[in-house]
N, CA, C and O of each residue as an XYZ file, in Angstrom:
812
protein
N       2.935    -18.682    -16.325
C       2.067    -17.731    -15.636
C       2.862    -16.611    -14.974
O       2.394    -15.476    -14.893
N       4.059    -16.931    -14.504
C       4.854    -15.918    -13.830
C       5.171    -14.762    -14.766
O       5.184    -13.607    -14.339
N       5.429    -15.061    -16.051
C       5.714    -13.999    -17.017
C       4.510    -13.090    -17.196
O       4.661    -11.878    -17.355
N       3.317    -13.667    -17.169
C       2.097    -12.858    -17.290
C       1.955    -11.936    -16.088
O       1.607    -10.764    -16.234
N       2.225    -12.468    -14.900
C       2.129    -11.656    -13.695
C       3.138    -10.509    -13.725
O       2.839     -9.409    -13.260
N       4.325    -10.760    -14.265
C       5.330     -9.710    -14.359
C       4.889     -8.592    -15.291
O       5.305     -7.445    -15.123
N       4.063     -8.909    -16.258
C       3.543     -7.890    -17.169
C       2.405     -7.113    -16.516
O       2.301     -5.899    -16.687
N       1.557     -7.807    -15.773
C       0.326     -7.220    -15.258
C       0.535     -6.458    -13.950
O       0.038     -5.342    -13.802
N       1.259     -7.044    -13.007
C       1.290     -6.498    -11.658
C       1.982     -5.139    -11.518
O       1.489     -4.308    -10.755
N       3.096     -4.861    -12.209
C       3.705     -3.536    -12.031
C       2.759     -2.385    -12.357
O       2.668     -1.425    -11.593
N       2.054     -2.473    -13.485
C       1.124     -1.412    -13.848
C      -0.016     -1.285    -12.858
O      -0.434     -0.177    -12.523
N      -0.523     -2.425    -12.383
C      -1.603     -2.396    -11.393
C      -1.113     -1.800    -10.078
O      -1.831     -1.034     -9.436
N       0.100     -2.148     -9.677
C       0.656     -1.613     -8.442
C       0.788     -0.099     -8.514
O       0.436      0.604     -7.566
N       1.293      0.404     -9.632
C       1.458      1.840     -9.785
C       0.109      2.554     -9.735
O      -0.006      3.627     -9.143
N      -0.896      1.967    -10.349
C      -2.228      2.573    -10.333
C      -2.781      2.605     -8.911
O      -3.309      3.628     -8.474
N      -2.664      1.492     -8.186
C      -3.172      1.445     -6.814
C      -2.486      2.492     -5.938
O      -3.133      3.157     -5.129
N      -1.181      2.632     -6.107
C      -0.431      3.594     -5.301
C      -0.895      5.016     -5.597
O      -0.940      5.851     -4.694
N      -1.237      5.296     -6.841
C      -1.738      6.628     -7.197
C      -2.985      6.982     -6.395
O      -3.078      8.079     -5.844
N      -3.929      6.072     -6.328
C      -5.175      6.352     -5.620
C      -4.977      6.368     -4.111
O      -5.639      7.132     -3.408
N      -4.076      5.534     -3.608
C      -3.761      5.566     -2.177
C      -3.130      6.904     -1.814
O      -3.486      7.508     -0.802
N      -2.196      7.366     -2.637
C      -1.529      8.645     -2.378
C      -2.516      9.795     -2.407
O      -2.410     10.727     -1.609
N      -3.471      9.740     -3.316
C      -4.469     10.803     -3.392
C      -5.274     10.898     -2.095
O      -5.531     11.992     -1.593
N      -5.666      9.745     -1.561
C      -6.410      9.748     -0.310
C      -5.597     10.283      0.856
O      -6.115     11.011      1.702
N      -4.313      9.918      0.897
C      -3.456     10.381      1.987
C      -3.182     11.871      1.856
O      -3.204     12.599      2.848
N      -2.925     12.322      0.646
C      -2.561     13.731      0.430
C      -3.719     14.662      0.773
O      -3.502     15.755      1.296
N      -4.951     14.237      0.481
C      -6.118     15.085      0.720
C      -6.333     15.376      2.202
O      -7.059     16.310      2.543
N      -5.717     14.598      3.088
C      -5.885     14.807      4.529
C      -5.389     16.169      4.977
O      -5.813     16.680      6.014
N      -4.492     16.758      4.197
C      -3.935     18.050      4.608
C      -5.021     19.120      4.673
O      -4.928     20.053      5.471
N      -6.051     18.989      3.833
C      -7.129     19.967      3.860
C      -8.050     19.750      5.060
O      -8.610     20.705      5.598
N      -8.204     18.495      5.475
C      -8.952     18.219      6.695
C      -8.216     18.790      7.903
O      -8.838     19.315      8.826
N      -6.896     18.685      7.889
C      -6.104     19.233      8.981
C      -6.152     20.760      8.964
O      -6.111     21.396     10.017
N      -6.240     21.341      7.777
C      -6.358     22.793      7.687
C      -7.703     23.250      8.266
O      -7.756     24.217      9.026
N      -8.785     22.554      7.905
C     -10.115     22.916      8.417
C     -10.195     22.721      9.930
O     -10.898     23.459     10.621
N      -9.474     21.728     10.438
C      -9.479     21.468     11.887
C      -8.483     22.356     12.635
O      -8.301     22.199     13.842
N      -7.840     23.286     11.926
C      -6.888     24.246     12.489
C      -5.613     23.577     13.017
O      -4.865     24.173     13.793
N      -5.379     22.353     12.595
C      -4.128     21.679     12.980
C      -2.936     22.387     12.351
O      -1.903     22.559     12.998
N      -3.072     22.794     11.105
C      -1.981     23.477     10.408
C      -1.668     24.812     11.074
O      -0.500     25.147     11.274
N      -2.710     25.581     11.420
C      -2.484     26.893     12.049
C      -1.805     26.744     13.411
O      -0.977     27.575     13.784
N      -2.153     25.685     14.157
C      -1.502     25.459     15.454
C      -0.027     25.118     15.271
O       0.822     25.555     16.048
N       0.269     24.333     14.237
C       1.667     24.006     13.964
C       2.456     25.255     13.590
O       3.590     25.442     14.032
N       1.843     26.109     12.768
C       2.523     27.334     12.348
C       2.742     28.269     13.528
O       3.787     28.911     13.633
N       1.756     28.344     14.415
C       1.887     29.224     15.589
C       2.963     28.736     16.555
O       3.447     29.509     17.382
N       3.340     27.463     16.458
C       4.378     26.924     17.352
C       5.789     27.209     16.849
O       6.770     26.835     17.490
N       5.886     27.870     15.704
C       7.199     28.245     15.190
C       7.610     27.530     13.926
O       8.649     27.846     13.346
N       6.807     26.562     13.485
C       7.082     25.842     12.242
C       6.523     26.655     11.081
O       5.409     27.169     11.172
N       7.264     26.777     10.011
C       6.776     27.536      8.860
C       5.761     26.711      8.081
O       5.752     25.482      8.150
N       4.908     27.409      7.338
C       3.906     26.728      6.537
C       4.566     25.862      5.469
O       4.075     24.777      5.155
N       5.667     26.332      4.916
C       6.396     25.538      3.923
C       6.896     24.229      4.500
O       6.860     23.196      3.831
N       7.364     24.267      5.744
C       7.841     23.047      6.399
C       6.690     22.083      6.676
O       6.854     20.869      6.558
N       5.536     22.615      7.042
C       4.365     21.767      7.269
C       3.966     21.057      5.984
O       3.720     19.851      5.982
N       3.904     21.811      4.890
C       3.526     21.228      3.597
C       4.533     20.181      3.154
O       4.166     19.117      2.655
N       5.816     20.499      3.344
C       6.854     19.539      2.954
C       6.762     18.267      3.786
O       6.974     17.171      3.266
N       6.448     18.399      5.066
C       6.319     17.212      5.921
C       5.151     16.342      5.473
O       5.230     15.115      5.541
N       4.060     16.972      5.011
C       2.916     16.204      4.523
C       3.266     15.465      3.235
O       2.834     14.332      3.022
N       4.047     16.112      2.384
C       4.481     15.465      1.143
C       5.394     14.277      1.455
O       5.274     13.216      0.844
N       6.306     14.466      2.409
C       7.208     13.377      2.795
C       6.418     12.229      3.413
O       6.709     11.061      3.154
N       5.413     12.561      4.236
C       4.573     11.518      4.839
C       3.871     10.705      3.761
O       3.827      9.477      3.833
N       3.330     11.381      2.776
C       2.654     10.694      1.676
C       3.647      9.843      0.890
O       3.315      8.745      0.444
N       4.866     10.355      0.724
C       5.914      9.611      0.028
C       6.242      8.323      0.767
O       6.411      7.272      0.147
N       6.334      8.402      2.088
C       6.641      7.219      2.900
C       5.504      6.193      2.809
O       5.754      4.990      2.723
N       4.265      6.673      2.830
C       3.121      5.766      2.692
C       3.189      5.032      1.355
O       2.911      3.835      1.287
N       3.555      5.745      0.298
C       3.695      5.111     -1.019
C       4.763      4.025     -0.992
O       4.560      2.937     -1.531
N       5.905      4.319     -0.365
C       6.972      3.313     -0.262
C       6.479      2.063      0.469
O       6.733      0.937      0.041
N       5.777      2.280      1.571
C       5.290      1.144      2.355
C       4.313      0.302      1.544
O       4.402     -0.926      1.535
N       3.387      0.962      0.867
C       2.408      0.231      0.052
C       3.091     -0.550     -1.063
O       2.741     -1.699     -1.334
N       4.063      0.080     -1.704
C       4.789     -0.595     -2.790
C       5.557     -1.792     -2.266
O       5.584     -2.845     -2.904
N       6.184     -1.637     -1.100
C       6.922     -2.756     -0.516
C       5.990     -3.918     -0.201
O       6.312     -5.071     -0.488
N       4.835     -3.617      0.387
C       3.881     -4.672      0.723
C       3.360     -5.372     -0.533
O       3.215     -6.594     -0.550
N       3.078     -4.597     -1.585
C       2.591     -5.190     -2.831
C       3.669     -6.037     -3.498
O       3.376     -7.089     -4.065
N       4.908     -5.577     -3.430
C       6.019     -6.345     -4.006
C       6.198     -7.665     -3.263
O       6.344     -8.718     -3.883
N       6.186     -7.602     -1.935
C       6.344     -8.820     -1.141
C       5.181     -9.779     -1.375
O       5.377    -10.989     -1.489
N       3.965     -9.230     -1.448
C       2.790    -10.076     -1.650
C       2.853    -10.788     -2.997
O       2.634    -11.997     -3.067
N       3.149    -10.051     -4.067
C       3.191    -10.669     -5.393
C       4.376    -11.619     -5.533
O       4.299    -12.591     -6.284
N       5.464    -11.354     -4.823
C       6.619    -12.256     -4.881
C       6.323    -13.573     -4.172
O       6.691    -14.644     -4.655
N       5.656    -13.485     -3.025
C       5.386    -14.689     -2.239
C       4.234    -15.500     -2.832
O       4.332    -16.720     -2.964
N       3.147    -14.820     -3.187
C       1.936    -15.513     -3.625
C       2.002    -15.919     -5.087
O       1.605    -17.028     -5.444
N       2.503    -15.024     -5.939
C       2.482    -15.279     -7.381
C       3.859    -15.553     -7.973
O       3.971    -15.824     -9.169
N       4.893    -15.489     -7.168
C       6.236    -15.808     -7.641
C       6.832    -14.796     -8.593
O       7.691    -15.143     -9.404
N       6.388    -13.530     -8.512
C       6.955    -12.495     -9.371
C       8.400    -12.242     -8.956
O       8.677    -11.961     -7.790
N       9.306    -12.342     -9.903
C      10.721    -12.197     -9.596
C      11.206    -10.764     -9.711
O      11.856    -10.398    -10.690
N      10.890     -9.951     -8.709
C      11.350     -8.562     -8.701
C      12.876     -8.552     -8.589
O      13.445     -9.164     -7.684
N      13.522     -7.859     -9.508
C      14.982     -7.877     -9.564
C      15.563     -6.519     -9.175
O      14.875     -5.499     -9.202
N      16.843     -6.534     -8.816
C      17.624     -5.325     -8.545
C      16.882     -4.389     -7.595
O      16.387     -3.349     -8.030
N      16.792     -4.730     -6.307
C      16.022     -3.928     -5.346
C      16.410     -2.450     -5.317
O      15.541     -1.586     -5.199
N      17.706     -2.151     -5.423
C      18.137     -0.756     -5.361
C      17.624      0.032     -6.563
O      17.105      1.138     -6.411
N      17.770     -0.537     -7.747
C      17.281      0.147     -8.943
C      15.759      0.250     -8.924
O      15.196      1.250     -9.370
N      15.098     -0.777     -8.410
C      13.638     -0.740     -8.283
C      13.221      0.378     -7.348
O      12.235      1.069     -7.602
N      13.969      0.561     -6.264
C      13.690      1.644     -5.325
C      13.844      3.005     -5.995
O      13.041      3.909     -5.764
N      14.869      3.151     -6.818
C      15.094      4.421     -7.536
C      13.929      4.705     -8.486
O      13.426      5.827     -8.548
N      13.510      3.683     -9.220
C      12.403      3.849    -10.173
C      11.122      4.243     -9.446
O      10.432      5.173     -9.865
N      10.802      3.546     -8.365
C       9.578      3.832     -7.629
C       9.642      5.187     -6.932
O       8.631      5.883     -6.836
N      10.817      5.563     -6.446
C      10.957      6.866     -5.796
C      10.719      8.002     -6.780
O      10.036      8.973     -6.454
N      11.274      7.890     -7.974
C      11.066      8.939     -8.985
C       9.587      9.030     -9.350
O       9.053     10.122     -9.545
N       8.935      7.880     -9.441
C       7.492      7.863     -9.712
C       6.719      8.534     -8.579
O       5.813      9.329     -8.826
N       7.077      8.213     -7.347
C       6.383      8.786     -6.191
C       6.578     10.301     -6.110
O       5.642     11.038     -5.798
N       7.787     10.754     -6.391
C       8.062     12.199     -6.347
C       7.233     12.932     -7.391
O       6.666     13.987     -7.109
N       7.162     12.374     -8.597
C       6.342     12.998     -9.633
C       4.880     13.022     -9.207
O       4.185     14.015     -9.422
N       4.416     11.940     -8.607
C       3.036     11.857     -8.149
C       2.755     12.906     -7.081
O       1.698     13.537     -7.105
N       3.685     13.107     -6.139
C       3.506     14.127     -5.109
C       3.403     15.515     -5.736
O       2.568     16.324     -5.333
N       4.258     15.785     -6.723
C       4.220     17.078     -7.385
C       2.907     17.308     -8.112
O       2.342     18.400     -8.061
N       2.423     16.267     -8.792
C       1.153     16.375     -9.512
C      -0.001     16.638     -8.550
O      -0.841     17.500     -8.808
N      -0.045     15.904     -7.449
C      -1.114     16.081     -6.467
C      -1.081     17.475     -5.852
O      -2.117     18.129     -5.732
N       0.099     17.926     -5.465
C       0.204     19.235     -4.818
C      -0.190     20.360     -5.764
O      -0.803     21.340     -5.340
N       0.155     20.228     -7.037
C      -0.173     21.276     -8.003
C      -1.677     21.321     -8.271
O      -2.269     22.400     -8.309
N      -2.291     20.163     -8.456
C      -3.731     20.131     -8.728
C      -4.520     20.602     -7.512
O      -5.454     21.392     -7.652
N      -4.159     20.131     -6.325
C      -4.860     20.568     -5.126
C      -4.629     22.053     -4.854
O      -5.486     22.724     -4.279
N      -3.482     22.557     -5.265
C      -3.195     23.970     -5.049
C      -4.024     24.884     -5.928
O      -4.409     25.973     -5.500
N      -4.306     24.457     -7.155
C      -5.021     25.313     -8.097
C      -6.525     25.090     -8.099
O      -7.277     26.004     -8.438
N      -6.982     23.905     -7.731
C      -8.426     23.625     -7.751
C      -9.141     24.489     -6.721
O      -8.602     24.778     -5.653
N     -10.371     24.898     -7.058
C     -11.128     25.801     -6.188
C     -11.660     25.095     -4.937
O     -11.966     25.752     -3.941
N     -11.770     23.789     -4.978
C     -12.250     23.035     -3.822
C     -11.596     21.667     -3.823
O     -11.096     21.204     -4.848
N     -11.605     21.025     -2.666
C     -11.025     19.685     -2.581
C     -11.831     18.688     -3.401
O     -11.275     17.738     -3.952
N     -13.138     18.904     -3.481
C     -13.980     18.004     -4.275
C     -13.616     18.082     -5.742
O     -13.509     17.058     -6.417
N     -13.423     19.313     -6.246
C     -13.037     19.487     -7.643
C     -11.652     18.901     -7.890
O     -11.417     18.252     -8.909
N     -10.740     19.133     -6.953
C      -9.394     18.589     -7.089
C      -9.421     17.069     -7.148
O      -8.736     16.464     -7.972
N     -10.210     16.454     -6.279
C     -10.313     14.996     -6.256
C     -10.882     14.462     -7.563
O     -10.420     13.442     -8.072
N     -11.893     15.154     -8.114
C     -12.474     14.723     -9.385
C     -11.454     14.820    -10.516
O     -11.361     13.919    -11.350
N     -10.692     15.906    -10.545
C      -9.673     16.084    -11.586
C      -8.606     15.010    -11.478
O      -8.186     14.428    -12.478
N      -8.171     14.755    -10.243
C      -7.097     13.782    -10.038
C      -7.543     12.383    -10.431
O      -6.793     11.653    -11.080
N      -8.746     12.004    -10.047
C      -9.250     10.676    -10.413
C      -9.292     10.533    -11.930
O      -8.902      9.499    -12.471
N      -9.764     11.567    -12.608
C      -9.819     11.528    -14.076
C      -8.418     11.398    -14.670
O      -8.191     10.583    -15.564
N      -7.486     12.199    -14.174
C      -6.115     12.166    -14.688
C      -5.463     10.809    -14.435
O      -4.795     10.261    -15.312
N      -5.660     10.272    -13.238
C      -5.048      8.990    -12.888
C      -5.626      7.843    -13.705
O      -4.899      6.936    -14.110
N      -6.932      7.881    -13.948
C      -7.549      6.826    -14.753
C      -7.035      6.880    -16.195
O      -6.744      5.841    -16.788
N      -6.925      8.076    -16.757
C      -6.390      8.216    -18.119
C      -4.947      7.722    -18.161
O      -4.555      7.005    -19.082
N      -4.154      8.114    -17.152
C      -2.762      7.672    -17.106
C      -2.662      6.162    -16.962
O      -1.773      5.540    -17.543
N      -3.577      5.562    -16.183
C      -3.564      4.113    -15.993
C      -3.927      3.381    -17.279
O      -3.301      2.381    -17.629
N      -4.949      3.887    -17.987
C      -5.363      3.244    -19.243
C      -4.257      3.354    -20.291
O      -3.912      2.371    -20.946
N      -3.704      4.559    -20.443
C      -2.676      4.768    -21.469
C      -1.317      4.212    -21.055
O      -0.465      3.948    -21.903
N      -1.117      4.037    -19.744
C       0.177      3.583    -19.263
C       0.327      2.080    -19.166
O       1.411      1.585    -18.855
N      -0.754      1.339    -19.430
C      -0.653     -0.119    -19.429
C      -1.055     -0.789    -18.145
O      -0.644     -1.921    -17.888
N      -1.865     -0.112    -17.312
C      -2.300     -0.737    -16.065
C      -3.443     -1.720    -16.278
O      -3.604     -2.658    -15.498
N      -4.237     -1.516    -17.325
C      -5.399     -2.367    -17.579
C      -5.134     -3.435    -18.636
O      -5.754     -4.499    -18.620
N      -4.233     -3.154    -19.532
C      -3.865     -4.123    -20.562
C      -2.413     -3.866    -20.955
O      -1.911     -2.760    -20.758
N      -1.720     -4.888    -21.517
C      -0.337     -4.683    -21.932
C      -0.202     -3.478    -22.853
O      -1.005     -3.286    -23.766
N       0.811     -2.678    -22.605
C       0.984     -1.433    -23.345
C       1.123     -1.666    -24.842
O       0.602     -0.887    -25.640
N       1.823     -2.736    -25.236
C       2.049     -2.975    -26.668
C       0.800     -3.454    -27.401
O       0.819     -3.598    -28.623
N      -0.283     -3.700    -26.667
C      -1.538     -4.070    -27.301
C      -2.458     -2.875    -27.529
O      -3.512     -3.014    -28.149
N      -2.067     -1.706    -27.032
C      -2.837     -0.491    -27.273
C      -2.649     -0.035    -28.718
O      -1.614     -0.329    -29.317
N      -3.622      0.675    -29.294
C      -3.436      1.259    -30.624
C      -2.221      2.187    -30.642
O      -1.874      2.781    -29.621
N      -1.585      2.308    -31.791
C      -0.338      3.076    -31.868
C      -0.518      4.535    -31.471
O       0.377      5.136    -30.878
N      -1.671      5.099    -31.795
C      -1.925      6.491    -31.415
C      -1.919      6.633    -29.896
O      -1.347      7.581    -29.358
N      -2.558      5.690    -29.209
C      -2.591      5.732    -27.754
C      -1.217      5.447    -27.159
O      -0.862      6.007    -26.122
N      -0.444      4.580    -27.808
C       0.917      4.321    -27.337
C       1.776      5.575    -27.427
O       2.591      5.842    -26.544
N       1.591      6.340    -28.496
C       2.379      7.556    -28.675
C       2.128      8.552    -27.556
O       3.039      9.260    -27.126
N       0.874      8.603    -27.083
C       0.538      9.484    -25.976
C       0.902      8.835    -24.645
O       1.442      9.486    -23.751
N       0.601      7.552    -24.526
C       0.782      6.853    -23.265
C       2.216      6.741    -22.797
O       2.468      6.662    -21.594
N       3.165      6.733    -23.726
C       4.563      6.572    -23.302
C       5.069      7.766    -22.501
O       6.128      7.688    -21.879
N       4.321      8.873    -22.510
C       4.723     10.044    -21.737
C       4.018     10.120    -20.384
O       4.240     11.065    -19.627
N       3.181      9.148    -20.073
C       2.530      9.155    -18.763
C       3.487      8.622    -17.703
O       4.393      7.841    -17.996
N       3.269      9.057    -16.477
C       4.168      8.653    -15.390
C       4.088      7.153    -15.151
O       5.094      6.523    -14.826
N       2.896      6.573    -15.310
C       2.745      5.137    -15.080
C       3.518      4.348    -16.126
O       4.171      3.360    -15.790
N       3.458      4.762    -17.383
C       4.190      4.051    -18.429
C       5.701      4.172    -18.224
O       6.428      3.193    -18.395
N       6.175      5.361    -17.861
C       7.616      5.548    -17.657
C       8.141      4.644    -16.553
O       9.165      3.979    -16.707
N       7.414      4.632    -15.428
C       7.851      3.775    -14.320
C       7.692      2.303    -14.678
O       8.541      1.479    -14.339
N       6.605      1.980    -15.362
C       6.362      0.596    -15.766
C       7.439      0.118    -16.734
O       7.878     -1.030    -16.665
N       7.860      0.993    -17.626
C       8.919      0.628    -18.573
C      10.234      0.358    -17.836
O      10.966     -0.574    -18.168
N      10.516      1.190    -16.834
C      11.734      0.967    -16.063
C      11.719     -0.361    -15.334
O      12.726     -1.069    -15.307
N      10.567     -0.709    -14.735
C      10.449     -1.994    -14.038
C      10.570     -3.152    -15.023
O      11.236     -4.150    -14.749
N       9.911     -3.002    -16.181
C       9.999     -4.048    -17.201
C      11.428     -4.212    -17.698
O      11.853     -5.322    -18.018
N      12.167     -3.114    -17.763
C      13.572     -3.189    -18.181
C      14.399     -4.015    -17.204
O      15.332     -4.715    -17.598
N      14.045     -3.923    -15.922
C      14.730     -4.753    -14.921
C      14.405     -6.222    -15.134
O      15.286     -7.075    -15.034
N      13.137     -6.523    -15.429
C      12.746     -7.906    -15.697
C      13.473     -8.452    -16.930
O      13.874     -9.615    -16.966
N      13.633     -7.592    -17.933
C      14.236     -8.026    -19.197
C      15.754     -7.871    -19.220
O      16.388     -8.157    -20.236
N      16.345     -7.422    -18.110
C      17.802     -7.241    -17.998
C      18.345     -6.327    -19.097
O      19.379     -6.611    -19.701
N      17.633     -5.229    -19.346
C      18.113     -4.257    -20.322
C      19.248     -3.437    -19.721
O      19.468     -3.491    -18.511
N      19.977     -2.676    -20.548
C      21.078     -1.862    -20.020
C      20.622     -0.905    -18.920
O      19.457     -0.508    -18.871
N      21.554     -0.540    -18.042
C      21.248      0.278    -16.875
C      20.589      1.600    -17.263
O      19.570      1.979    -16.686
N      21.166      2.301    -18.237
C      20.644      3.608    -18.606
C      19.240      3.490    -19.200
O      18.402      4.365    -18.981
N      18.983      2.447    -19.928
C      17.655      2.251    -20.508
C      16.624      2.040    -19.413
O      15.474      2.455    -19.557
N      17.019      1.404    -18.330
C      16.103      1.184    -17.214
C      15.840      2.466    -16.429
O      14.726      2.703    -15.961
N      16.882      3.291    -16.290
C      16.783      4.456    -15.408
C      16.487      5.760    -16.129
O      16.169      6.754    -15.476
N      16.579      5.789    -17.445
C      16.344      7.039    -18.178
C      14.954      7.609    -17.925
O      14.835      8.805    -17.657
N      13.881      6.789    -18.001
C      12.554      7.347    -17.696
C      12.462      7.865    -16.262
O      11.784      8.858    -15.995
N      13.152      7.184    -15.339
C      13.113      7.609    -13.943
C      13.823      8.945    -13.756
O      13.416      9.759    -12.927
N      14.870      9.165    -14.517
C      15.566     10.448    -14.453
C      14.640     11.582    -14.881
O      14.601     12.637    -14.247
N      13.897     11.357    -15.959
C      12.942     12.369    -16.417
C      11.846     12.604    -15.389
O      11.457     13.745    -15.139
N      11.344     11.517    -14.788
C      10.314     11.657    -13.765
C      10.835     12.402    -12.536
O      10.126     13.225    -11.959
N      12.059     12.115    -12.145
C      12.635     12.756    -10.965
C      12.809     14.256    -11.179
O      12.477     15.053    -10.302
N      13.324     14.638    -12.336
C      13.525     16.062    -12.628
C      12.187     16.793    -12.697
O      12.006     17.843    -12.080
N      11.247     16.217    -13.463
C       9.931     16.841    -13.588
C       9.204     16.847    -12.254
O       8.543     17.826    -11.909
N       9.323     15.755    -11.502
C       8.656     15.664    -10.208
C       9.178     16.677     -9.205
O       8.397     17.270     -8.461
N      10.489     16.882     -9.175
C      11.072     17.870     -8.266
C      10.564     19.266     -8.588
O      10.246     20.043     -7.688
N      10.489     19.583     -9.887
C       9.958     20.891    -10.290
C       8.491     21.034     -9.904
O       8.068     22.098     -9.452
N       7.709     19.963    -10.080
C       6.287     20.006     -9.723
C       6.091     20.147     -8.214
O       5.204     20.876     -7.771
N       6.912     19.453     -7.423
C       6.811     19.560     -5.969
C       7.110     20.991     -5.526
O       6.406     21.537     -4.676
N       8.145     21.597     -6.095
C       8.486     22.980     -5.742
C       7.351     23.931     -6.109
O       6.963     24.787     -5.314
N       6.821     23.771     -7.325
C       5.727     24.642     -7.762
C       4.461     24.385     -6.950
O       3.780     25.324     -6.538
N       4.148     23.112     -6.722
C       2.941     22.771     -5.977
C       2.991     23.250     -4.543
O       1.988     23.733     -4.017
N       4.143     23.125     -3.900
C       4.289     23.599     -2.528
C       4.091     25.112     -2.449
O       3.463     25.611     -1.516
N       4.627     25.838     -3.429
C       4.468     27.289     -3.453
C       3.001     27.680     -3.637
O       2.508     28.592     -2.973
N       2.307     26.984     -4.542
C       0.892     27.284     -4.785
C       0.054     26.961     -3.557
O      -0.815     27.745     -3.175
N       0.306     25.815     -2.937
C      -0.433     25.443     -1.732
C      -0.181     26.426     -0.598
O      -1.103     26.769      0.143
N       1.047     26.875     -0.458
C       1.369     27.825      0.606
C       0.585     29.141      0.413
O       0.026     29.691      1.362
N       0.560     29.618     -0.824
C      -0.187     30.847     -1.106
C      -1.683     30.651     -0.860
O      -2.368     31.552     -0.377
N      -2.177     29.459     -1.199
C      -3.605     29.177     -0.994
C      -3.955     29.175      0.482
O      -4.964     29.761      0.875
N      -3.141     28.527      1.307
C      -3.419     28.467      2.735
C      -3.218     29.844      3.391
O      -3.968     30.219      4.292
N      -2.218     30.580      2.942
C      -1.979     31.904      3.516
C      -3.131     32.868      3.214
O      -3.409     33.783      3.990
N      -3.797     32.646      2.071
C      -4.929     33.499      1.708
C      -6.251     33.009      2.298
O      -7.296     33.629      2.102
N      -6.191     31.881      3.030
C      -7.391     31.343      3.644
C      -8.243     30.527      2.712
O      -9.439     30.360      2.952
N      -7.642     30.007      1.632
C      -8.415     29.251      0.646
C      -8.241     27.758      0.766
O      -8.136     27.073     -0.251
N      -8.208     27.228      1.981
C      -8.000     25.794      2.169
C      -9.279     25.000      2.278
O      -9.324     23.973      2.955
N     -10.320     25.472      1.613
C     -11.606     24.784      1.709
C     -11.595     23.496      0.952
O     -12.600     22.786      0.927
């Protein structure tokens, strides 16, 4: 049974973290409507620094949730999470990519409601194709070809590589791609969000 849990829980954990992060990230628009952001900016903090702090806060929440889920599955179900440092690197790259994706979608969407709908759709597709609902190798080959490029599959593959004791580079290669792409998305998303708030479009 432990082997089954090792297959199932990583994908489920990544999916749960996606939806938790979405809820936390959306708070920035509530703070904008409540003029919390404008008060921070008037105190001498730049809008870019405010946005970056919100992204870091969401990143920390993701780490905490992942740690709690890892501890819970290890204690209750006996999942043998290996190589804590490498696991942290894999999850961090996943979280950074997720922050970039959220910031970019929220920056371009005309409303928070539309952004939330788009994100839920994107996350559900990524979860289905990435192996959160069923083992990835049981998906049709066409879906596997698409799914292997989703953030959930990349991170899930890295975690599975740790379970299977694959070579170091094979475990971390997907995380390297996620980290590079995620950093670019965070930079672009922060710029778009800053322009949106400066123009008064934080509805």
